[in-house]
A tleap script that builds the chain and sets N, CA, C and O, in Angstrom:
source leaprc.protein.ff14SB
mol = sequence {
  NMET PRO ILE THR ILE TYR LYS GLU THR HIE
  PHE ASP ALA ALA HIE ARG SER MET HIE TYR
  ASP GLY LYS CYS SER ARG LEU HIE GLY HIE
  ARG TRP SER VAL GLU VAL TRP MET THR GLY
  GLU ILE ASN GLU LYS THR LYS ILE LEU ILE
  ASP TYR ASN ILE ILE LYS ASN ILE ILE ASP
  VAL PHE ASP HIE GLN ILE ILE LEU ASN ARG
  GLU ASP PRO LEU VAL SER ALA VAL SER PRO
  PHE GLN THR PRO VAL THR THR ASP GLY ASP
  PRO THR SER GLU LEU LEU ALA GLU ASP ILE
  ARG GLU ARG LEU ASN ARG TYR CYS LYS GLU
  ASN ALA SER ASP VAL LEU VAL SER LYS ILE
  ARG VAL TRP GLU SER GLU GLY CYS PHE ALA
  GLU VAL GLY CGLU
}
set mol.1.N position { 91.347 90.698 109.099 }
set mol.1.CA position { 91.725 92.034 109.388 }
set mol.1.C position { 91.309 92.967 108.358 }
set mol.1.O position { 91.555 92.546 107.227 }
set mol.2.N position { 90.774 94.065 108.400 }
set mol.2.CA position { 90.603 95.329 107.562 }
set mol.2.C position { 91.633 95.686 107.160 }
set mol.2.O position { 92.590 95.582 107.927 }
set mol.3.N position { 91.836 96.220 105.871 }
set mol.3.CA position { 92.910 96.931 105.308 }
set mol.3.C position { 92.272 98.262 104.596 }
set mol.3.O position { 91.098 98.164 104.238 }
set mol.4.N position { 92.845 99.296 104.402 }
set mol.4.CA position { 92.708 100.262 103.705 }
set mol.4.C position { 93.613 100.911 102.839 }
set mol.4.O position { 94.711 101.346 103.185 }
set mol.5.N position { 93.058 100.975 101.535 }
set mol.5.CA position { 93.839 101.638 100.185 }
set mol.5.C position { 93.721 102.808 100.042 }
set mol.5.O position { 92.969 103.432 100.791 }
set mol.6.N position { 94.392 103.403 99.093 }
set mol.6.CA position { 94.169 104.858 98.816 }
set mol.6.C position { 94.311 105.008 97.404 }
set mol.6.O position { 95.115 104.284 96.816 }
set mol.7.N position { 93.603 105.895 96.754 }
set mol.7.CA position { 93.934 106.105 95.125 }
set mol.7.C position { 93.691 107.515 95.178 }
set mol.7.O position { 92.824 108.107 95.821 }
set mol.8.N position { 94.603 107.990 94.390 }
set mol.8.CA position { 94.233 109.346 93.730 }
set mol.8.C position { 93.997 109.662 92.361 }
set mol.8.O position { 94.714 109.135 91.511 }
set mol.9.N position { 93.184 110.368 92.063 }
set mol.9.CA position { 92.935 110.488 90.584 }
set mol.9.C position { 92.502 111.803 90.153 }
set mol.9.O position { 92.159 112.643 90.984 }
set mol.10.N position { 92.496 112.030 88.929 }
set mol.10.CA position { 92.035 113.410 88.285 }
set mol.10.C position { 91.162 113.324 87.103 }
set mol.10.O position { 91.235 112.393 86.300 }
set mol.11.N position { 90.160 114.512 86.985 }
set mol.11.CA position { 89.427 114.594 85.893 }
set mol.11.C position { 89.129 115.929 85.543 }
set mol.11.O position { 88.883 116.780 86.397 }
set mol.12.N position { 89.139 116.206 84.057 }
set mol.12.CA position { 88.852 117.502 83.629 }
set mol.12.C position { 87.201 117.725 83.427 }
set mol.12.O position { 86.593 116.977 82.660 }
set mol.13.N position { 86.617 118.623 84.040 }
set mol.13.CA position { 84.921 118.760 83.496 }
set mol.13.C position { 84.599 120.172 83.896 }
set mol.13.O position { 85.194 120.868 84.719 }
set mol.14.N position { 83.559 120.467 83.170 }
set mol.14.CA position { 82.698 121.699 83.389 }
set mol.14.C position { 81.631 121.448 84.263 }
set mol.14.O position { 81.144 120.329 84.424 }
set mol.15.N position { 81.229 122.544 84.874 }
set mol.15.CA position { 79.942 122.318 85.769 }
set mol.15.C position { 79.383 123.953 86.056 }
set mol.15.O position { 79.941 125.031 85.853 }
set mol.16.N position { 78.350 123.695 86.485 }
set mol.16.CA position { 77.699 125.263 87.099 }
set mol.16.C position { 76.645 124.990 88.102 }
set mol.16.O position { 75.910 124.012 87.965 }
set mol.17.N position { 76.530 125.806 89.108 }
set mol.17.CA position { 75.732 125.690 90.222 }
set mol.17.C position { 74.697 126.759 89.824 }
set mol.17.O position { 74.877 127.945 90.103 }
set mol.18.N position { 73.539 126.286 89.121 }
set mol.18.CA position { 72.368 127.043 88.817 }
set mol.18.C position { 71.871 127.796 89.955 }
set mol.18.O position { 71.590 128.969 89.711 }
set mol.19.N position { 71.681 127.341 91.270 }
set mol.19.CA position { 70.998 127.828 92.263 }
set mol.19.C position { 72.061 128.631 93.134 }
set mol.19.O position { 71.683 128.987 94.250 }
set mol.20.N position { 73.355 128.951 92.732 }
set mol.20.CA position { 74.281 129.606 93.462 }
set mol.20.C position { 74.008 131.145 92.711 }
set mol.20.O position { 73.589 131.264 91.560 }
set mol.21.N position { 74.288 132.095 93.480 }
set mol.21.CA position { 74.331 133.674 93.337 }
set mol.21.C position { 75.861 133.987 93.137 }
set mol.21.O position { 76.464 134.299 94.164 }
set mol.22.N position { 76.371 133.959 92.297 }
set mol.22.CA position { 77.781 134.190 91.864 }
set mol.22.C position { 78.342 133.782 90.705 }
set mol.22.O position { 77.754 133.202 89.792 }
set mol.23.N position { 79.693 134.143 90.753 }
set mol.23.CA position { 80.471 133.572 89.411 }
set mol.23.C position { 80.437 132.100 89.060 }
set mol.23.O position { 80.790 131.770 87.928 }
set mol.24.N position { 80.011 131.114 90.004 }
set mol.24.CA position { 80.005 129.809 89.815 }
set mol.24.C position { 78.835 129.336 89.225 }
set mol.24.O position { 78.697 128.149 88.930 }
set mol.25.N position { 77.731 130.435 88.976 }
set mol.25.CA position { 76.500 130.063 88.334 }
set mol.25.C position { 76.799 130.171 86.721 }
set mol.25.O position { 75.924 130.100 85.858 }
set mol.26.N position { 78.014 130.331 86.512 }
set mol.26.CA position { 78.256 130.615 84.812 }
set mol.26.C position { 79.189 129.278 84.715 }
set mol.26.O position { 80.073 129.026 85.534 }
set mol.27.N position { 78.885 128.522 83.676 }
set mol.27.CA position { 79.449 127.311 83.034 }
set mol.27.C position { 81.077 127.735 82.970 }
set mol.27.O position { 81.517 128.754 82.438 }
set mol.28.N position { 81.819 126.740 83.615 }
set mol.28.CA position { 83.152 127.155 83.819 }
set mol.28.C position { 83.725 125.499 84.008 }
set mol.28.O position { 82.927 124.568 84.113 }
set mol.29.N position { 85.069 125.324 84.028 }
set mol.29.CA position { 85.749 124.105 84.289 }
set mol.29.C position { 86.807 124.153 85.358 }
set mol.29.O position { 87.276 125.161 85.887 }
set mol.30.N position { 87.092 122.936 85.578 }
set mol.30.CA position { 88.213 122.545 86.614 }
set mol.30.C position { 88.855 121.382 86.225 }
set mol.30.O position { 88.378 120.541 85.463 }
set mol.31.N position { 90.259 121.327 86.911 }
set mol.31.CA position { 90.939 120.011 87.021 }
set mol.31.C position { 90.370 119.489 88.354 }
set mol.31.O position { 90.960 119.853 89.371 }
set mol.32.N position { 89.524 118.850 88.454 }
set mol.32.CA position { 89.194 118.148 89.689 }
set mol.32.C position { 90.119 116.957 90.070 }
set mol.32.O position { 90.557 116.192 89.211 }
set mol.33.N position { 90.402 116.831 91.414 }
set mol.33.CA position { 91.347 115.797 92.023 }
set mol.33.C position { 90.380 115.175 92.913 }
set mol.33.O position { 89.539 115.780 93.577 }
set mol.34.N position { 90.593 113.743 92.868 }
set mol.34.CA position { 89.373 112.890 93.698 }
set mol.34.C position { 90.689 111.909 94.568 }
set mol.34.O position { 91.568 111.321 93.937 }
set mol.35.N position { 90.607 111.895 95.834 }
set mol.35.CA position { 91.133 111.001 96.852 }
set mol.35.C position { 90.150 110.123 97.295 }
set mol.35.O position { 89.070 110.598 97.647 }
set mol.36.N position { 90.386 108.638 97.349 }
set mol.36.CA position { 89.410 107.651 97.762 }
set mol.36.C position { 90.255 106.688 98.755 }
set mol.36.O position { 91.279 106.086 98.431 }
set mol.37.N position { 89.730 106.661 99.820 }
set mol.37.CA position { 90.136 105.499 100.807 }
set mol.37.C position { 89.061 104.375 100.814 }
set mol.37.O position { 87.876 104.629 101.031 }
set mol.38.N position { 89.540 103.082 100.560 }
set mol.38.CA position { 88.359 102.104 100.587 }
set mol.38.C position { 89.038 101.175 101.675 }
set mol.38.O position { 90.259 101.075 101.794 }
set mol.39.N position { 88.080 100.483 102.484 }
set mol.39.CA position { 88.446 99.457 103.520 }
set mol.39.C position { 87.554 98.280 103.280 }
set mol.39.O position { 86.440 98.323 102.757 }
set mol.40.N position { 88.105 97.351 103.673 }
set mol.40.CA position { 87.515 96.120 103.751 }
set mol.40.C position { 88.676 94.776 104.073 }
set mol.40.O position { 89.720 94.890 104.715 }
set mol.41.N position { 88.190 93.620 103.479 }
set mol.41.CA position { 88.851 92.472 103.570 }
set mol.41.C position { 89.710 91.913 102.160 }
set mol.41.O position { 89.072 91.623 101.149 }
set mol.42.N position { 90.693 91.837 102.189 }
set mol.42.CA position { 91.337 91.437 100.873 }
set mol.42.C position { 90.834 90.087 100.523 }
set mol.42.O position { 90.414 89.280 101.352 }
set mol.43.N position { 90.907 89.878 99.159 }
set mol.43.CA position { 90.600 88.800 98.568 }
set mol.43.C position { 91.727 87.787 98.883 }
set mol.43.O position { 92.911 88.031 98.651 }
set mol.44.N position { 91.265 86.602 99.443 }
set mol.44.CA position { 92.365 85.551 99.761 }
set mol.44.C position { 93.162 84.932 98.737 }
set mol.44.O position { 94.291 84.472 98.913 }
set mol.45.N position { 92.329 84.949 97.339 }
set mol.45.CA position { 92.898 84.444 96.246 }
set mol.45.C position { 93.943 85.547 95.524 }
set mol.45.O position { 95.107 85.248 95.258 }
set mol.46.N position { 93.394 86.782 95.265 }
set mol.46.CA position { 94.245 87.703 94.465 }
set mol.46.C position { 95.087 88.556 95.527 }
set mol.46.O position { 96.068 89.198 95.153 }
set mol.47.N position { 94.703 88.542 96.764 }
set mol.47.CA position { 95.561 89.401 97.782 }
set mol.47.C position { 95.082 90.974 97.522 }
set mol.47.O position { 95.572 91.850 98.234 }
set mol.48.N position { 94.311 91.247 96.701 }
set mol.48.CA position { 93.726 92.718 96.674 }
set mol.48.C position { 92.453 93.079 97.167 }
set mol.48.O position { 91.459 92.359 97.272 }
set mol.49.N position { 92.578 94.175 97.434 }
set mol.49.CA position { 91.323 94.779 98.192 }
set mol.49.C position { 90.516 95.033 96.975 }
set mol.49.O position { 89.732 94.145 96.641 }
set mol.50.N position { 90.585 96.019 96.322 }
set mol.50.CA position { 89.883 96.328 94.940 }
set mol.50.C position { 90.964 96.934 94.005 }
set mol.50.O position { 91.812 97.744 94.379 }
set mol.51.N position { 90.841 96.474 92.807 }
set mol.51.CA position { 91.998 96.930 91.678 }
set mol.51.C position { 91.849 98.345 91.757 }
set mol.51.O position { 90.731 98.843 91.889 }
set mol.52.N position { 92.904 99.045 91.685 }
set mol.52.CA position { 93.084 100.524 91.557 }
set mol.52.C position { 92.371 101.231 90.251 }
set mol.52.O position { 91.825 102.334 90.199 }
set mol.53.N position { 92.570 100.128 89.082 }
set mol.53.CA position { 92.008 100.622 87.979 }
set mol.53.C position { 90.582 100.726 88.125 }
set mol.53.O position { 90.151 101.731 87.559 }
set mol.54.N position { 89.799 100.105 88.631 }
set mol.54.CA position { 88.515 99.934 88.679 }
set mol.54.C position { 87.957 101.500 89.479 }
set mol.54.O position { 87.146 102.221 88.898 }
set mol.55.N position { 88.434 101.806 90.641 }
set mol.55.CA position { 88.261 102.992 91.019 }
set mol.55.C position { 88.423 104.102 90.113 }
set mol.55.O position { 87.559 104.974 90.022 }
set mol.56.N position { 89.618 104.114 89.356 }
set mol.56.CA position { 89.795 105.125 88.168 }
set mol.56.C position { 88.674 104.984 87.282 }
set mol.56.O position { 87.918 105.953 87.204 }
set mol.57.N position { 88.438 104.019 86.640 }
set mol.57.CA position { 87.388 103.844 85.769 }
set mol.57.C position { 85.925 104.562 86.076 }
set mol.57.O position { 85.318 105.360 85.363 }
set mol.58.N position { 85.548 104.006 87.398 }
set mol.58.CA position { 84.276 104.619 87.905 }
set mol.58.C position { 84.451 106.292 87.861 }
set mol.58.O position { 83.569 107.001 87.376 }
set mol.59.N position { 85.438 106.726 88.309 }
set mol.59.CA position { 85.291 108.066 88.437 }
set mol.59.C position { 85.746 108.952 86.978 }
set mol.59.O position { 85.503 110.141 86.770 }
set mol.60.N position { 86.396 108.097 86.155 }
set mol.60.CA position { 86.281 108.446 84.570 }
set mol.60.C position { 85.260 108.935 83.933 }
set mol.60.O position { 85.355 109.677 82.956 }
set mol.61.N position { 84.116 108.517 84.493 }
set mol.61.CA position { 82.798 108.873 83.792 }
set mol.61.C position { 82.608 110.213 83.804 }
set mol.61.O position { 81.621 110.613 83.186 }
set mol.62.N position { 83.363 111.091 84.398 }
set mol.62.CA position { 83.265 112.431 84.670 }
set mol.62.C position { 84.336 113.248 83.753 }
set mol.62.O position { 84.262 114.452 83.509 }
set mol.63.N position { 85.226 112.461 83.349 }
set mol.63.CA position { 86.419 113.241 82.791 }
set mol.63.C position { 86.008 113.539 81.444 }
set mol.63.O position { 85.408 112.773 80.690 }
set mol.64.N position { 86.438 114.898 81.167 }
set mol.64.CA position { 85.913 115.739 79.862 }
set mol.64.C position { 84.622 115.616 79.616 }
set mol.64.O position { 84.264 115.184 78.520 }
set mol.65.N position { 83.732 115.959 80.554 }
set mol.65.CA position { 82.475 116.093 80.536 }
set mol.65.C position { 81.808 117.496 81.009 }
set mol.65.O position { 82.429 118.362 81.625 }
set mol.66.N position { 80.538 117.579 80.649 }
set mol.66.CA position { 79.677 118.668 81.155 }
set mol.66.C position { 78.941 118.284 82.219 }
set mol.66.O position { 78.075 117.486 81.858 }
set mol.67.N position { 78.909 118.546 83.562 }
set mol.67.CA position { 78.051 118.071 84.364 }
set mol.67.C position { 77.189 119.081 84.965 }
set mol.67.O position { 77.677 120.084 85.487 }
set mol.68.N position { 75.996 118.882 84.923 }
set mol.68.CA position { 74.786 119.581 85.057 }
set mol.68.C position { 73.885 118.974 85.835 }
set mol.68.O position { 73.827 117.750 85.721 }
set mol.69.N position { 72.872 119.708 86.905 }
set mol.69.CA position { 71.896 119.374 87.489 }
set mol.69.C position { 70.861 119.125 86.354 }
set mol.69.O position { 70.598 119.856 85.399 }
set mol.70.N position { 70.338 117.914 86.688 }
set mol.70.CA position { 69.390 117.373 85.409 }
set mol.70.C position { 68.265 118.202 85.503 }
set mol.70.O position { 67.374 117.838 84.735 }
set mol.71.N position { 67.935 119.390 86.313 }
set mol.71.CA position { 66.848 120.444 85.942 }
set mol.71.C position { 67.404 121.650 85.204 }
set mol.71.O position { 66.690 122.578 84.823 }
set mol.72.N position { 68.658 121.589 85.031 }
set mol.72.CA position { 69.343 122.728 84.395 }
set mol.72.C position { 68.872 122.998 82.929 }
set mol.72.O position { 68.941 122.070 82.123 }
set mol.73.N position { 68.474 124.024 82.602 }
set mol.73.CA position { 67.949 124.328 81.284 }
set mol.73.C position { 69.152 124.044 80.286 }
set mol.73.O position { 68.860 123.568 79.189 }
set mol.74.N position { 70.501 124.304 80.588 }
set mol.74.CA position { 71.588 124.054 79.838 }
set mol.74.C position { 71.607 122.475 79.363 }
set mol.74.O position { 72.132 122.280 78.267 }
set mol.75.N position { 71.199 121.565 79.922 }
set mol.75.CA position { 70.853 120.116 79.631 }
set mol.75.C position { 70.395 120.155 78.114 }
set mol.75.O position { 71.042 119.642 77.201 }
set mol.76.N position { 69.221 120.817 77.968 }
set mol.76.CA position { 68.695 120.605 76.684 }
set mol.76.C position { 69.409 121.258 75.452 }
set mol.76.O position { 69.345 120.880 74.282 }
set mol.77.N position { 70.178 122.433 76.024 }
set mol.77.CA position { 70.972 123.195 75.275 }
set mol.77.C position { 72.377 122.447 74.584 }
set mol.77.O position { 72.850 122.503 73.449 }
set mol.78.N position { 72.764 121.789 75.723 }
set mol.78.CA position { 74.239 121.016 75.436 }
set mol.78.C position { 73.918 119.787 74.530 }
set mol.78.O position { 74.610 119.413 73.583 }
set mol.79.N position { 72.650 119.163 75.011 }
set mol.79.CA position { 72.680 117.796 74.338 }
set mol.79.C position { 72.783 117.347 72.988 }
set mol.79.O position { 73.180 116.228 72.664 }
set mol.80.N position { 72.329 118.464 72.024 }
set mol.80.CA position { 72.568 118.284 70.587 }
set mol.80.C position { 74.021 117.922 70.117 }
set mol.80.O position { 74.320 117.284 69.108 }
set mol.81.N position { 74.920 118.498 71.125 }
set mol.81.CA position { 76.227 118.368 70.920 }
set mol.81.C position { 77.236 117.458 71.734 }
set mol.81.O position { 78.389 117.185 71.398 }
set mol.82.N position { 76.592 117.061 72.827 }
set mol.82.CA position { 77.330 115.984 73.769 }
set mol.82.C position { 76.318 115.833 74.846 }
set mol.82.O position { 75.667 116.772 75.303 }
set mol.83.N position { 76.220 114.539 75.239 }
set mol.83.CA position { 75.305 114.314 76.139 }
set mol.83.C position { 76.051 114.778 77.555 }
set mol.83.O position { 77.201 114.405 77.787 }
set mol.84.N position { 75.390 115.529 78.381 }
set mol.84.CA position { 75.904 115.897 79.766 }
set mol.84.C position { 75.905 114.842 80.788 }
set mol.84.O position { 75.058 113.954 80.685 }
set mol.85.N position { 76.743 114.820 81.759 }
set mol.85.CA position { 76.607 114.023 82.854 }
set mol.85.C position { 75.588 114.958 83.782 }
set mol.85.O position { 75.820 116.145 84.008 }
set mol.86.N position { 74.253 114.138 84.360 }
set mol.86.CA position { 73.595 114.883 85.157 }
set mol.86.C position { 73.447 114.333 86.503 }
set mol.86.O position { 73.659 113.132 86.669 }
set mol.87.N position { 73.097 115.095 87.505 }
set mol.87.CA position { 73.232 115.050 88.769 }
set mol.87.C position { 71.881 115.506 89.301 }
set mol.87.O position { 71.124 116.227 88.652 }
set mol.88.N position { 71.614 115.022 90.571 }
set mol.88.CA position { 70.377 115.188 91.272 }
set mol.88.C position { 70.491 116.358 92.260 }
set mol.88.O position { 70.363 116.220 93.476 }
set mol.89.N position { 70.745 117.534 91.633 }
set mol.89.CA position { 71.078 118.947 92.283 }
set mol.89.C position { 72.353 119.375 91.721 }
set mol.89.O position { 73.075 118.683 91.003 }
set mol.90.N position { 72.606 120.734 92.156 }
set mol.90.CA position { 73.681 121.041 91.616 }
set mol.90.C position { 75.082 120.541 91.863 }
set mol.90.O position { 75.470 120.272 93.000 }
set mol.91.N position { 75.948 120.399 90.633 }
set mol.91.CA position { 77.116 119.374 90.811 }
set mol.91.C position { 78.488 120.218 91.481 }
set mol.91.O position { 79.450 120.747 90.925 }
set mol.92.N position { 78.166 120.104 92.710 }
set mol.92.CA position { 79.291 120.948 93.679 }
set mol.92.C position { 80.097 119.765 93.998 }
set mol.92.O position { 79.742 118.631 93.678 }
set mol.93.N position { 81.386 120.077 94.748 }
set mol.93.CA position { 82.277 119.185 95.147 }
set mol.93.C position { 81.600 118.236 96.246 }
set mol.93.O position { 81.830 117.028 96.284 }
set mol.94.N position { 80.781 118.865 97.099 }
set mol.94.CA position { 80.037 118.071 97.888 }
set mol.94.C position { 78.929 117.105 97.485 }
set mol.94.O position { 78.564 116.111 98.113 }
set mol.95.N position { 78.478 117.549 96.381 }
set mol.95.CA position { 77.673 116.616 95.772 }
set mol.95.C position { 78.060 115.359 95.143 }
set mol.95.O position { 77.488 114.270 95.173 }
set mol.96.N position { 79.520 115.842 94.366 }
set mol.96.CA position { 80.138 114.506 93.668 }
set mol.96.C position { 80.835 113.724 94.547 }
set mol.96.O position { 81.000 112.524 94.328 }
set mol.97.N position { 81.354 114.396 95.728 }
set mol.97.CA position { 81.727 113.257 96.742 }
set mol.97.C position { 80.951 112.000 96.937 }
set mol.97.O position { 81.327 110.840 96.773 }
set mol.98.N position { 79.555 112.554 97.400 }
set mol.98.CA position { 78.467 111.715 97.563 }
set mol.98.C position { 78.325 110.600 96.484 }
set mol.98.O position { 78.357 109.384 96.672 }
set mol.99.N position { 78.145 111.335 95.206 }
set mol.99.CA position { 77.864 110.537 94.203 }
set mol.99.C position { 78.912 109.600 93.739 }
set mol.99.O position { 78.612 108.458 93.389 }
set mol.100.N position { 80.096 110.026 93.723 }
set mol.100.CA position { 81.476 109.061 93.411 }
set mol.100.C position { 81.238 107.851 94.656 }
set mol.100.O position { 81.077 106.651 94.435 }
set mol.101.N position { 81.260 108.430 95.833 }
set mol.101.CA position { 81.007 107.114 96.830 }
set mol.101.C position { 80.235 106.164 96.590 }
set mol.101.O position { 80.558 104.977 96.579 }
set mol.102.N position { 78.867 106.736 96.326 }
set mol.102.CA position { 77.653 105.763 96.100 }
set mol.102.C position { 78.114 104.890 94.797 }
set mol.102.O position { 77.816 103.695 94.790 }
set mol.103.N position { 78.779 105.406 93.775 }
set mol.103.CA position { 79.019 104.696 92.529 }
set mol.103.C position { 79.979 103.511 93.062 }
set mol.103.O position { 79.699 102.336 92.823 }
set mol.104.N position { 81.057 103.857 93.753 }
set mol.104.CA position { 82.032 102.908 94.062 }
set mol.104.C position { 81.487 101.877 95.175 }
set mol.104.O position { 81.836 100.708 95.010 }
set mol.105.N position { 80.751 102.139 96.182 }
set mol.105.CA position { 80.143 101.303 96.998 }
set mol.105.C position { 79.225 100.482 96.332 }
set mol.105.O position { 79.095 99.341 96.774 }
set mol.106.N position { 78.450 100.878 95.201 }
set mol.106.CA position { 77.490 100.040 94.471 }
set mol.106.C position { 78.178 98.971 93.752 }
set mol.106.O position { 77.776 97.809 93.699 }
set mol.107.N position { 79.434 99.508 93.099 }
set mol.107.CA position { 80.080 98.407 92.300 }
set mol.107.C position { 80.436 97.302 93.163 }
set mol.107.O position { 80.235 96.139 92.813 }
set mol.108.N position { 80.997 97.635 94.363 }
set mol.108.CA position { 81.400 96.762 95.361 }
set mol.108.C position { 80.315 95.787 95.710 }
set mol.108.O position { 80.539 94.577 95.764 }
set mol.109.N position { 79.181 96.298 95.938 }
set mol.109.CA position { 77.890 95.501 96.459 }
set mol.109.C position { 77.739 94.448 95.388 }
set mol.109.O position { 77.645 93.237 95.593 }
set mol.110.N position { 77.727 95.164 94.022 }
set mol.110.CA position { 77.207 94.159 93.044 }
set mol.110.C position { 78.338 93.124 92.576 }
set mol.110.O position { 78.145 92.140 91.863 }
set mol.111.N position { 79.379 93.484 93.042 }
set mol.111.CA position { 80.376 92.325 92.850 }
set mol.111.C position { 80.893 91.471 93.911 }
set mol.111.O position { 81.993 90.921 93.970 }
set mol.112.N position { 79.705 91.440 94.927 }
set mol.112.CA position { 79.994 90.608 96.120 }
set mol.112.C position { 81.226 90.769 96.907 }
set mol.112.O position { 81.912 89.858 97.371 }
set mol.113.N position { 81.477 92.364 97.030 }
set mol.113.CA position { 82.569 92.601 97.682 }
set mol.113.C position { 82.186 93.226 99.112 }
set mol.113.O position { 81.190 93.949 99.110 }
set mol.114.N position { 82.759 93.063 100.162 }
set mol.114.CA position { 82.523 93.938 101.483 }
set mol.114.C position { 83.250 95.027 101.633 }
set mol.114.O position { 83.373 95.575 102.728 }
set mol.115.N position { 83.832 95.470 100.502 }
set mol.115.CA position { 84.587 96.678 100.629 }
set mol.115.C position { 83.963 97.887 100.240 }
set mol.115.O position { 83.198 97.976 99.279 }
set mol.116.N position { 84.326 98.927 101.073 }
set mol.116.CA position { 83.462 100.303 101.213 }
set mol.116.C position { 84.208 101.512 101.226 }
set mol.116.O position { 85.190 101.491 101.968 }
set mol.117.N position { 84.000 102.537 100.609 }
set mol.117.CA position { 84.663 103.838 100.534 }
set mol.117.C position { 84.587 104.303 102.159 }
set mol.117.O position { 83.527 104.703 102.639 }
set mol.118.N position { 85.782 104.208 102.918 }
set mol.118.CA position { 85.787 104.816 104.177 }
set mol.118.C position { 86.134 106.397 104.158 }
set mol.118.O position { 85.961 107.047 105.189 }
set mol.119.N position { 86.589 106.969 103.064 }
set mol.119.CA position { 86.645 108.320 103.015 }
set mol.119.C position { 86.935 108.684 101.325 }
set mol.119.O position { 87.552 108.029 100.484 }
set mol.120.N position { 86.330 109.805 101.231 }
set mol.120.CA position { 86.519 110.398 99.835 }
set mol.120.C position { 86.579 111.772 99.939 }
set mol.120.O position { 85.787 112.421 100.622 }
set mol.121.N position { 87.556 112.287 99.241 }
set mol.121.CA position { 87.701 113.963 99.181 }
set mol.121.C position { 87.725 114.298 97.795 }
set mol.121.O position { 88.351 113.695 96.923 }
set mol.122.N position { 87.009 115.291 97.654 }
set mol.122.CA position { 86.905 115.788 95.927 }
set mol.122.C position { 87.567 117.348 95.985 }
set mol.122.O position { 87.148 118.177 96.793 }
set mol.123.N position { 88.475 117.591 95.183 }
set mol.123.CA position { 89.003 118.828 95.248 }
set mol.123.C position { 88.568 119.636 94.109 }
set mol.123.O position { 88.994 119.229 93.028 }
set mol.124.N position { 87.824 120.684 94.077 }
set mol.124.CA position { 87.262 121.414 93.076 }
set mol.124.C position { 88.422 122.333 92.419 }
set mol.124.O position { 88.546 122.514 91.207 }
set mol.125.N position { 89.137 122.807 93.293 }
set mol.125.CA position { 90.452 123.362 93.008 }
set mol.125.C position { 91.336 123.536 94.248 }
set mol.125.O position { 91.072 123.128 95.379 }
set mol.126.N position { 92.219 124.079 93.932 }
set mol.126.CA position { 93.624 124.037 94.931 }
set mol.126.C position { 93.136 124.744 96.204 }
set mol.126.O position { 92.877 125.947 96.220 }
set mol.127.N position { 93.026 123.952 97.247 }
set mol.127.CA position { 92.664 124.689 98.456 }
set mol.127.C position { 91.066 124.642 98.822 }
set mol.127.O position { 90.582 125.164 99.826 }
set mol.128.N position { 90.386 123.969 97.892 }
set mol.128.CA position { 88.873 123.783 98.259 }
set mol.128.C position { 88.483 122.169 97.760 }
set mol.128.O position { 88.585 121.658 96.645 }
set mol.129.N position { 88.005 121.602 99.040 }
set mol.129.CA position { 87.469 120.077 98.726 }
set mol.129.C position { 86.510 119.945 99.677 }
set mol.129.O position { 86.392 120.720 100.626 }
set mol.130.N position { 85.816 118.999 99.471 }
set mol.130.CA position { 84.570 118.479 100.173 }
set mol.130.C position { 85.002 116.833 100.554 }
set mol.130.O position { 85.631 116.056 99.836 }
set mol.131.N position { 84.537 116.632 101.694 }
set mol.131.CA position { 84.986 115.268 102.378 }
set mol.131.C position { 83.890 114.657 102.658 }
set mol.131.O position { 82.890 115.303 102.972 }
set mol.132.N position { 83.884 113.285 102.591 }
set mol.132.CA position { 82.770 112.261 103.047 }
set mol.132.C position { 83.297 111.035 103.784 }
set mol.132.O position { 84.102 110.274 103.247 }
set mol.133.N position { 82.850 110.857 104.979 }
set mol.133.CA position { 83.440 109.679 105.618 }
set mol.133.C position { 82.283 108.699 105.614 }
set mol.133.O position { 81.213 109.012 105.090 }
set mol.134.N position { 82.495 107.398 106.246 }
set mol.134.CA position { 81.480 106.503 106.065 }
set mol.134.C position { 80.313 106.863 106.471 }
set mol.134.O position { 79.353 106.104 106.338 }
savepdb mol mol.pdb
quit
């Protein structure tokens, strides 16, 4: 019988939307919140669906980072000081929700688990989030 678990975690990161005409086109930071629901069959031996720390560790790749569109000219400007996390497109809450979902699902597949993200919600700020379902 499938079971669903929930994990909430946070990370601090800067980003910018270079294709957006407004204040978010400037480099700025957020305290991002991520809510993850994962569904599947529990492991008969461990009785665990997936270790909550695995979820956190996968999301922590973004913590205290600068997240930029890989085509952003800031990538080369920042790189001598810190290697930014780059994305295929502007790093919006929508894009990060899909990116994190893919990372989690890939981890499960690579570790022979049938567990999948059933829903993920990425909060860019209070009152603003993007949500992706299965």
